[in-house]
C-alpha positions in Angstrom: 20.4 48.9 -26.5 20.7 52.1 -24.4 19.1 55.5 -24.3 22.4 57.1 -23.4 23.5 58.8 -26.6 27.3 59.5 -26.8 29.6 60.1 -29.7 30.9 56.6 -30.3 31.5 55.1 -33.7 30.0 51.8 -32.4 26.8 53.4 -31.3 24.1 53.0 -33.9 21.0 55.2 -33.6 17.7 53.3 -33.9 15.6 55.3 -36.3 12.4 57.0 -35.2 9.2 55.1 -35.9 10.4 51.9 -34.3 8.9 50.4 -31.1 12.4 50.4 -29.5 14.2 53.6 -29.0 17.8 54.6 -28.3 21.1 53.3 -29.6 22.5 49.9 -30.3 26.0 49.6 -28.7 27.6 47.4 -31.3 30.8 47.1 -29.2 28.9 45.6 -26.2 28.5 42.1 -27.5 26.5 39.8 -25.1 25.1 36.3 -25.0 21.9 36.3 -22.9 19.6 33.6 -21.7 16.3 35.2 -22.5 14.2 32.6 -20.7 16.2 33.0 -17.5 15.7 36.8 -17.8 12.0 36.5 -18.4 12.2 38.7 -21.4 9.6 39.1 -24.1 9.6 39.8 -27.8 9.0 43.5 -28.6 9.8 44.0 -32.2 12.0 42.7 -35.1 15.1 44.7 -36.2 14.7 46.1 -39.7 17.0 44.5 -42.2 18.9 47.7 -43.1 19.6 48.4 -39.4 20.7 44.8 -38.8 23.2 45.1 -41.8 24.6 48.3 -40.3 25.1 46.6 -36.9 26.8 43.7 -38.6 29.2 46.0 -40.4 30.2 47.5 -37.1 30.6 44.2 -35.4 32.6 42.5 -38.1 36.0 44.2 -37.2 35.5 43.3 -33.6 35.0 39.6 -34.0 37.2 38.9 -37.1 
């Protein structure tokens, strides 16, 4: 997730009204160790937004 907004077909805008702001960079797939990074849960991704992200990721991984 980034707050840098560019015209990129893989950037999915997080709708207003969510605790997290910015864009999801669907082409920047990562595997993270959340415990090692001392991260904490902020909010759950809405189902419709998750489906949109998965549609963008599908051509990359398959």
